[in-house]
C-alpha positions in Angstrom: -30.7 7.1 -4.6 -31.7 3.1 -3.7 -29.7 0.3 -4.9 -29.1 -3.5 -4.4 -25.9 -4.7 -3.5 -24.4 -8.0 -3.1 -22.1 -8.3 0.3 -20.7 -11.2 1.5 -22.2 -12.4 4.6 -19.4 -12.3 7.0 -18.7 -8.5 5.8 -22.2 -7.4 6.0 -22.6 -8.7 9.8 -19.3 -6.8 10.7 -20.6 -4.0 8.8 -23.6 -4.1 10.7 -22.3 -4.9 14.1 -20.0 -1.8 13.8 -22.7 0.6 12.8 -24.5 -0.7 15.2 -21.6 -0.1 17.7 -21.2 3.4 16.5 -24.9 4.3 16.8 -25.5 4.8 13.1 -27.7 3.3 10.8 -25.8 0.9 8.6 -26.9 3.0 5.1 -25.0 6.0 7.1 -21.9 3.6 7.8 -21.7 2.3 4.3 -22.2 5.8 2.8 -19.5 7.1 5.0 -17.2 3.9 4.2 -17.8 4.6 0.1 -16.9 8.6 0.7 -14.0 7.5 2.5 -12.7 5.4 0.1 -13.5 7.8 -3.0 -11.5 10.4 -1.1 -8.6 8.3 -1.2 -8.4 9.0 -4.9 -5.8 7.2 -7.2 -3.4 7.1 -4.7 -2.1 3.8 -4.9 -4.8 2.3 -7.2 -3.4 -1.0 -8.4 -0.2 -0.8 -7.0 -0.6 -1.4 -2.6 3.0 -2.2 -2.3 3.7 1.4 -3.4 2.4 2.5 0.1 5.3 1.2 2.0 7.9 1.5 -0.9 7.7 5.2 -0.8 8.8 5.1 3.1 11.9 3.8 1.8 12.9 7.0 -0.2 15.4 8.3 2.9 17.4 5.0 2.0 18.0 5.8 -1.7 21.5 7.8 -1.0 22.8 4.8 0.8 21.9 2.4 -1.8 23.7 4.4 -4.2 26.8 4.7 -2.1 27.2 0.9 -1.6 26.4 0.4 -5.2 29.3 2.3 -6.0 31.3 0.3 -3.7 30.4 -2.9 -5.3 31.1 -1.6 -8.9 34.3 -0.5 -7.8 35.2 -3.9 -6.5 34.0 -5.6 -9.3 35.9 -3.8 -11.5 39.1 -4.6 -10.2 41.0 -7.6 -11.5 42.8 -9.9 -9.0 46.5 -10.6 -9.6 45.6 -14.0 -10.2 43.1 -13.6 -13.0 45.5 -11.5 -15.1 47.3 -13.4 -17.5 
């Protein structure tokens, strides 16, 4: 299928240069780029921060432990505060 796309000049030049360096036509390079993007599916759609946030999942237990200590400390009433 043929179509017309508006691509910023800088992006077009980079894409054309990259395709040339790979030894493939620009048409093939753009097709590969679109297919790669489509294969990613809905992963992280609209939430780019989610990809890196998932890397912190291993800290959940430590965060919970620290929060428990903080909560316990704040539950204690200092002697000078008792009336």
